[in-house]
PAGULUM-916853 format. One line per field, with one value per residue (C-alpha): residue in three letters; residue number from 0; y negated, z negated, x. Coordinates in Angstrom, 1 decimal. Last residue first. Layout:
! PAGULUM-916853
aa: c(ALA;...) .
i: c(NUM;...) .
y: c(Y;...) .
z: c(Z;...) .
x: c(X;...) .
END
This chain:
! PAGULUM-916853
aa: c(GLY;ARG;GLU;ILE;ASP;ARG;GLU;LYS;LEU;ILE;LEU;ASN;ALA;THR;ASP;LEU;ALA;ILE;MET;LEU;GLU;GLU;ASN;THR;PRO;VAL;VAL;LEU;ALA;THR;PRO;GLY;SER;GLU;GLY;SER;ILE;ARG;GLY;GLU;THR;ASN;ARG;GLY;ASN;GLU;GLY;ASN;ALA;THR;GLU;ASN;LEU;THR;PHE;GLY;LEU;ILE;LYS;LEU;GLN;ASP;LEU;VAL;LYS;THR;ARG;VAL;LEU;ALA;SER;ASN;GLU;GLY;ILE;GLY;GLY;THR;PHE;ILE;LEU;ALA;ASP;ILE;ARG;PRO;LEU;ALA;VAL;ALA;LEU;GLY;GLY;ILE;ALA;LYS;ALA;LEU;ARG;TYR;CYS;PHE;ILE;GLU;ILE;ALA;LEU;GLN;ALA;LEU;GLU;HIS;GLY;SER;ALA;ALA;ALA;GLU;GLN;LEU;ALA;ARG;MET;ASP;ASN;SER;LEU;GLY;SER;LEU;GLY;GLN;LEU;GLY;SER;GLU;LYS;ASN;LEU;LEU;ARG;ASN;LEU;GLU;ASP;ILE;THR;TYR;GLY;CYS;SER;THR;ALA;LEU;HIS;ILE;LEU;LEU;GLY;PRO;ASP;VAL;ASP;GLY;SER;ARG;THR;GLY;MET;VAL;LEU;GLY;GLU;LEU;PRO;THR;LEU;GLY;MET;THR;THR;ASP;VAL;SER;GLN;GLY;GLN;ALA;ILE;ALA;THR;ALA;SER;CYS;GLY;ASN;GLY;LEU;HIS;ALA;SER;ILE;LEU;PHE;CYS;GLU;GLU;LEU;PRO;LYS;ASN;LEU;LEU;LYS;ALA;ALA;GLN;GLU;ALA;VAL;PHE;ARG;HIS;SER;THR;GLY;HIS;PHE;GLY;TYR;ARG;ARG;ILE;ALA;GLN;GLU;GLN;TYR;LEU;SER;TYR;PRO;ILE;ALA;TYR;LEU;PHE;ALA;LYS;PRO;PRO;LEU;THR;GLN;HIS;PHE;ALA;THR;ASP;PHE;VAL;ALA;VAL;GLN;GLN;LEU;HIS;PRO;TYR;LEU;LYS;ARG;MET;PHE;ARG;ILE;GLY;GLN;LEU;ASN;ALA;PRO;ASN;HIS;LEU;PRO;ALA;LEU;LYS;ALA;CYS;ALA;GLU;ILE;LYS;ASP;GLU;VAL;LEU;ASP;ASP;ILE;ILE;VAL;SER;SER;ARG;PHE;SER;GLU;GLY;GLY;HIS;VAL;VAL;ARG;HIS;GLY;ILE;GLY;LEU;LEU;ARG;LYS;PRO;HIS;LEU;ASP;MET;ILE;SER;LEU;GLU;ALA;LEU;VAL;LYS;ASP;MET;ALA;GLN;GLU;TYR;SER;CYS;GLY;PRO;ALA;HIS;VAL;ILE;VAL;LYS;GLU;PRO;LYS;ASP;THR;GLY;LYS;LYS;PRO;PRO;ASP;ILE;VAL;ILE;ARG;ALA;ASP;ASP;SER;GLY;LEU;ARG;GLU;ALA;ILE;GLY;SER;VAL;ILE;THR;GLU;HIS;SER;ASN;LEU;ARG;ILE;VAL;ALA;PHE;LYS;ILE;SER;SER;SER;GLY;SER;ASN;ILE;VAL;LEU;ILE;SER;GLN;ASP;SER;MET) .
i: c(409;408;407;406;405;404;403;402;401;400;399;398;397;396;395;394;393;392;391;390;389;388;387;386;385;384;383;382;381;380;379;378;377;376;375;374;373;372;371;370;369;368;367;366;365;364;363;362;361;360;359;358;357;356;355;354;353;352;351;350;349;348;347;346;345;344;343;342;341;340;339;338;337;336;335;334;333;332;331;330;329;328;327;326;325;324;323;322;321;320;319;318;317;316;315;314;313;312;311;310;309;308;307;306;305;304;303;302;301;300;299;298;297;296;295;294;293;292;291;290;289;288;287;286;285;284;283;282;281;280;279;278;277;276;275;274;273;272;271;270;269;268;267;266;265;264;263;262;261;260;259;258;257;256;255;254;253;252;251;250;249;248;247;246;245;244;243;242;241;240;239;238;237;236;235;234;233;232;231;230;229;228;227;226;225;224;223;222;221;220;219;218;217;216;215;214;213;212;211;210;209;208;207;206;205;204;203;202;201;200;199;198;197;196;195;194;193;192;191;190;189;188;187;186;185;184;183;182;181;180;179;178;177;176;175;174;173;172;171;170;169;168;167;166;165;164;163;162;161;160;159;158;157;156;155;154;153;152;151;150;149;148;147;146;145;144;143;142;141;140;139;138;137;136;135;134;133;132;131;130;129;128;127;126;125;124;123;122;121;120;119;118;117;116;115;114;113;112;111;110;109;108;107;106;105;104;103;102;101;100;99;98;97;96;95;94;93;92;91;90;89;88;87;86;85;84;83;82;81;80;79;78;77;76;75;74;73;72;71;70;69;68;67;66;65;64;63;62;61;60;59;58;57;56;55;54;53;52;51;50;49;48;47;46;45;44;43;42;41;40;39;38;37;36;35;34;33;32;31;30;29;28;27;26;25;24;23;22;21;20;19;18;17;16;15;14;13;12;11;10;9;8;7;6;5;4;3;2;1;0) .
y: c(27.1;27.4;23.5;24.7;27.3;25.3;22.7;25.4;26.5;23.2;22.2;25.9;25.7;22.0;23.0;26.0;24.4;21.5;24.3;25.9;22.8;22.2;25.2;24.9;27.9;28.8;29.1;30.2;29.2;31.1;29.8;31.2;34.7;37.0;34.6;32.4;32.6;34.1;34.7;33.3;33.5;31.9;29.9;30.8;33.3;35.3;33.1;32.1;35.9;36.6;33.6;34.6;31.0;30.1;27.8;27.2;23.6;22.1;24.2;21.8;20.8;24.1;24.8;21.4;22.1;25.8;24.7;22.2;24.4;27.2;24.7;26.4;26.2;23.2;21.2;21.8;21.9;23.6;24.4;25.5;25.5;27.9;28.9;25.6;24.8;22.3;20.0;16.4;16.3;18.5;15.6;13.7;16.6;17.3;13.7;13.9;17.3;15.4;12.2;14.7;16.7;13.4;11.8;15.0;15.5;11.8;11.9;14.7;13.3;10.3;12.5;14.3;17.1;19.6;21.1;17.9;17.4;21.0;20.1;16.6;18.2;20.4;17.8;15.4;11.6;11.1;9.6;6.4;8.8;7.0;5.0;7.9;10.2;7.7;4.1;2.5;3.1;2.7;0.6;-1.5;-2.1;-2.9;-5.9;-6.6;-7.1;-9.3;-11.5;-11.2;-14.1;-12.7;-14.4;-15.2;-12.4;-9.3;-10.5;-10.2;-6.9;-5.6;-6.6;-4.2;-1.6;0.9;4.1;6.4;4.4;6.0;7.4;11.3;10.9;10.0;10.6;8.4;5.4;4.9;6.9;4.1;3.1;5.8;9.1;11.0;12.8;13.0;15.6;17.1;20.0;23.8;24.6;21.6;20.6;18.3;17.1;16.2;14.2;14.2;12.8;13.7;16.9;18.3;19.2;20.0;21.7;21.4;24.2;25.1;28.4;29.2;27.8;29.3;32.6;34.7;37.1;35.2;35.4;34.6;31.9;30.1;30.6;28.5;25.9;26.1;24.6;22.1;20.6;20.7;19.0;16.6;15.2;11.8;10.2;7.4;4.9;2.0;-1.3;-1.4;-4.9;-6.5;-3.5;-2.7;-6.0;-7.0;-4.7;-6.9;-5.0;-1.7;0.9;2.5;6.5;8.3;6.9;6.3;10.1;11.9;13.9;11.8;13.2;16.2;13.7;11.5;13.4;13.3;16.0;14.3;17.0;17.2;18.6;19.2;17.3;14.1;15.7;12.9;10.3;12.1;13.0;9.6;8.0;10.4;10.1;6.3;6.5;8.7;5.9;3.2;5.0;5.8;2.5;0.1;2.6;0.7;-1.9;1.1;1.9;0.1;1.7;5.2;4.0;2.8;6.2;7.7;5.7;6.8;10.2;12.7;16.1;15.6;16.9;16.0;13.0;10.7;6.8;6.3;5.4;8.2;7.4;9.6;11.2;14.6;15.8;19.0;19.9;22.3;25.9;25.9;26.8;22.9;22.3;24.0;27.0;28.8;28.3;26.0;24.1;23.7;22.5;19.8;19.0;18.3;15.9;14.0;13.4;11.9;9.6;8.4;7.8;6.3;8.0;5.5;8.4;11.8;14.9;18.0;20.7;24.0;26.1;29.6;32.6;34.6;38.3;41.1;41.1;37.4;34.5;31.5;28.2;26.2;23.0;19.9;16.6;13.7;10.1;9.2;5.6;4.7;4.4;7.9;8.9;12.3;14.6;17.5;21.4;24.2;27.2;30.4;29.6;32.8;32.4;35.7;35.2;31.6;31.3;28.2;25.8;22.9;19.4;16.9;13.4;10.7;7.0;5.9;8.7;11.6;14.8;17.2;20.4;22.4;24.9;28.6;31.2;34.5;32.5;33.8) .
z: c(-16.6;-19.3;-18.4;-14.7;-15.7;-18.0;-15.0;-12.6;-15.2;-15.8;-11.7;-10.9;-13.5;-13.0;-9.0;-9.8;-12.0;-9.4;-6.5;-9.0;-9.6;-6.0;-5.3;-1.4;-0.4;3.1;6.1;9.1;12.9;15.1;18.5;21.9;22.6;19.8;18.0;15.1;11.6;10.2;6.3;3.1;0.2;-2.9;-1.8;1.4;4.6;5.5;8.0;10.1;10.2;11.8;14.0;15.4;17.4;20.0;20.3;23.4;22.8;25.6;23.3;20.2;20.6;19.3;16.8;15.0;15.2;13.7;10.8;10.0;9.8;8.0;5.4;2.3;2.5;4.5;2.7;-0.8;0.6;3.3;7.2;8.4;12.3;13.3;15.4;17.1;19.8;20.8;17.9;17.4;20.2;18.3;16.0;18.2;19.0;15.4;15.0;17.5;15.8;12.9;14.3;15.8;12.9;11.0;13.4;13.7;10.2;9.7;12.4;11.1;7.7;9.9;11.5;8.6;10.2;7.2;8.1;8.1;4.6;3.7;5.2;3.8;0.1;1.3;2.6;-0.5;0.5;-0.1;1.4;3.3;5.7;7.5;4.5;2.7;4.9;4.8;3.6;0.3;-2.0;-0.1;2.6;1.7;-1.8;-0.8;1.5;-1.4;-3.4;-0.5;-0.6;2.5;3.9;7.2;10.0;8.5;5.8;7.8;11.2;9.9;8.4;11.8;13.4;11.9;13.9;11.8;10.8;7.6;6.0;2.8;0.6;1.1;4.4;7.6;8.9;8.8;6.7;3.2;1.3;1.3;3.7;6.1;5.9;9.5;9.0;11.6;11.1;7.4;7.2;6.6;10.6;12.0;10.5;11.9;8.9;8.2;5.8;4.0;0.3;-0.8;0.5;3.7;4.0;7.5;7.9;11.7;11.9;13.8;12.0;12.3;9.0;7.4;8.3;10.0;8.8;10.2;6.4;4.8;7.0;6.3;2.6;2.8;4.8;2.3;-0.6;1.4;2.9;-0.9;-2.7;0.4;-0.2;1.1;3.9;3.7;6.5;6.5;4.5;2.2;1.8;2.6;5.3;6.3;6.6;8.4;11.4;12.2;12.6;15.2;12.0;11.6;10.0;13.1;15.3;12.2;11.5;9.0;6.4;3.5;4.4;1.4;-0.9;-0.6;-3.2;-5.8;-8.6;-11.6;-13.7;-17.8;-20.5;-23.9;-26.4;-26.4;-27.0;-28.1;-26.1;-23.8;-23.3;-23.5;-21.0;-18.3;-18.6;-18.7;-15.6;-13.2;-14.6;-13.4;-10.1;-8.9;-8.6;-8.0;-4.9;-3.2;-6.1;-8.1;-6.7;-9.0;-12.1;-10.5;-10.1;-13.9;-14.7;-13.0;-14.8;-17.9;-17.3;-15.5;-13.6;-10.0;-7.4;-3.8;-1.4;-4.2;-3.7;-0.3;-2.1;-4.7;-4.7;-6.1;-9.6;-10.5;-13.6;-14.5;-18.3;-19.5;-20.8;-23.2;-26.8;-28.0;-25.3;-27.5;-25.9;-29.0;-27.5;-30.7;-29.4;-26.2;-27.7;-30.2;-27.0;-24.9;-27.6;-28.3;-24.5;-24.4;-27.6;-25.6;-22.4;-24.4;-25.4;-25.2;-26.1;-26.3;-25.9;-25.9;-23.7;-23.5;-20.2;-21.0;-21.2;-18.7;-19.3;-17.9;-20.6;-22.5;-19.7;-21.3;-21.2;-18.7;-20.6;-19.7;-21.8;-21.8;-21.4;-21.2;-22.7;-20.5;-21.4;-19.5;-17.3;-17.4;-19.2;-16.9;-17.0;-16.9;-18.8;-17.9;-14.5;-13.2;-11.3;-13.1;-14.0;-14.5;-16.2;-15.5;-18.2;-16.2;-16.4;-15.1;-16.6;-15.9;-15.4;-13.8;-13.1;-14.9;-13.2;-15.9;-15.4;-18.7;-17.4;-18.6;-20.0;-18.7;-16.4;-13.0) .
x: c(23.7;20.7;19.6;19.7;17.2;15.2;15.2;13.7;11.0;10.0;9.9;8.0;5.1;3.9;4.3;2.4;-0.1;-0.5;-1.5;-4.1;-5.8;-5.8;-7.8;-9.2;-11.3;-10.0;-12.8;-11.1;-10.9;-9.0;-8.0;-9.6;-11.2;-12.4;-14.9;-14.2;-15.1;-12.3;-11.6;-12.0;-14.9;-14.9;-17.4;-19.1;-18.5;-21.3;-23.2;-19.6;-19.0;-22.5;-22.2;-18.4;-17.9;-16.0;-13.1;-11.2;-10.2;-12.9;-15.3;-14.7;-18.3;-19.4;-17.0;-17.9;-21.5;-21.3;-18.8;-21.3;-24.2;-22.3;-21.6;-20.4;-16.5;-16.3;-18.8;-17.2;-13.6;-12.3;-12.5;-9.1;-8.7;-6.0;-2.5;-3.5;-0.7;2.1;0.6;0.0;-2.1;-4.5;-4.9;-7.2;-9.3;-9.9;-10.9;-13.5;-14.7;-14.8;-16.8;-19.5;-19.9;-20.7;-22.6;-24.9;-25.3;-26.3;-28.6;-30.8;-30.8;-32.2;-35.0;-36.2;-38.0;-38.0;-34.7;-33.1;-34.1;-32.5;-29.5;-29.2;-29.8;-26.9;-24.9;-25.0;-24.5;-28.3;-31.7;-30.7;-29.7;-26.7;-26.0;-25.6;-23.9;-21.1;-22.0;-23.3;-20.0;-16.8;-18.0;-20.7;-19.1;-15.7;-17.8;-19.6;-16.4;-14.7;-17.4;-20.3;-21.7;-23.3;-21.6;-18.3;-18.1;-19.9;-18.5;-15.0;-15.6;-16.9;-14.1;-12.0;-14.0;-15.3;-13.4;-14.6;-17.6;-17.7;-20.5;-20.2;-17.7;-17.6;-14.1;-11.0;-9.7;-11.2;-9.0;-6.7;-3.5;-4.6;-6.6;-7.2;-3.5;-0.5;2.5;2.2;4.5;4.4;5.8;3.2;0.6;-2.0;-4.4;-8.5;-10.2;-13.5;-14.3;-17.9;-16.4;-14.4;-10.9;-10.4;-7.0;-5.3;-2.9;0.3;2.4;6.0;7.3;4.3;5.4;2.7;0.3;-2.8;-4.4;-0.8;-0.4;-4.1;-3.5;-0.1;-2.0;-4.9;-2.6;-0.8;-4.2;-5.7;-2.4;-2.3;-5.9;-4.7;-2.6;0.2;-0.6;1.5;1.4;4.7;4.2;7.3;8.8;5.3;3.7;7.0;6.4;3.4;0.1;-0.1;-0.2;2.4;2.0;1.5;4.4;6.5;6.6;4.7;6.7;5.4;2.4;2.5;2.9;0.2;-2.0;0.7;1.6;3.2;4.7;5.0;7.1;6.2;8.2;6.5;2.9;0.6;2.3;3.1;-0.7;-1.6;0.4;0.1;-4.0;-3.6;-1.6;-4.0;-6.7;-4.6;-3.6;-7.2;-9.2;-6.0;-4.6;-2.0;-1.7;-1.2;1.7;4.3;2.6;3.4;7.2;7.0;6.0;8.6;10.9;9.7;9.9;7.3;8.9;8.5;6.0;7.2;7.8;7.4;8.7;7.0;3.6;2.8;-0.9;-3.6;-2.0;-3.1;-1.1;0.4;0.7;3.7;4.0;1.1;0.8;0.6;-1.6;-4.3;-5.7;-7.2;-10.6;-11.3;-7.9;-9.4;-12.6;-10.4;-8.6;-11.4;-12.9;-9.5;-9.7;-13.2;-12.0;-9.1;-11.1;-14.0;-17.1;-20.6;-22.5;-20.8;-22.8;-20.9;-22.0;-20.3;-21.3;-22.8;-20.4;-20.1;-19.8;-17.7;-15.4;-15.7;-15.0;-13.2;-15.5;-16.7;-17.0;-19.1;-18.3;-20.7;-21.0;-25.1;-24.6;-21.8;-17.6;-17.2;-19.6;-17.9;-15.7;-15.0;-14.6;-12.3;-11.1;-9.3;-8.4;-6.9;-3.4;-2.5;0.8;0.4;-2.7;-4.6;-6.4;-8.2;-9.4;-11.1;-11.6;-13.8;-14.8;-11.8;-10.6;-8.2;-7.6;-5.7;-3.9;-3.3;-0.8;-0.5;2.1;2.9;5.9;6.3) .
END
């Protein structure tokens, strides 16, 4: 692998996450976020490179009213000061949320790829336009630097029709591409590869269930390295209980709220995406850490929110198990999956029917930046595997660029 670095960019509607990753060591040299863009309290927060064994303080640049372009200019200026200007990089990798059925893997970006990403915007109106804005800005600024799109949905393009089709008129799939796409694919792909290494088995021989648990949550059944079913669907709203998203609800609920309670489409969208999940159930917070503290102090709705979150997750894992001939490992990842021993305990306790047991000592020791088995000696393996989507994006970007250069050299 090259000793150069990759700049990874994740452009959101009001934020830009970025990281510079050195390819030979897989080290994140610098990372950060430009957040609250367009507001009076917009700012850029950067974790700068380490100096020896010392970790320097974060660099915080306040930028009231900063636009996307202005924020990106400031980010690049800060990276230049750190001698990490994109002109010195091998390439740039962009996270793109929705690739529809057009993209089954990561691709080097050209004008046609841009057009196809734009065509998928109707499937992810909050995400793809922002992703595309970052792509176009960086391509215009650095036209001779190769750039790669890495899609959240691409990993799930191996789902069979029985898993990706909804039981609605087939013509809606044919004419409007309405189907289940799945998300968090980059994370699920990364932790599946890491889990295979921990199991000391080739990925092609592994049957896994991956639970990515953060503010957004999804679980995926992975057979021999390929996604065969997942909990998210046409949008990232389907499936598990999440931080502020409802996950699965009775579709009739939406009709009832609209016809009997007067909810508009915008109000339903806000209710299900911003006011539900852990936040809505607890009335307190979408942060599992805050809920666990409150629950320990006797907050009944915080306790209830955690119980529902864990029950629904265990129920989904049980459902995904039918897509596999066996379970070699259940993987917990993401902020909650990696850090909450309580959630892991509750979920495994509800999966006794699948034979899972818990090693309480190992479960208590495994947290962020730690990986390993948390299950008991009997039954299927349960693992904590820290995710690293930025590294996966960087590796895809480097591999595609270096492969194309090899082809050009003949």
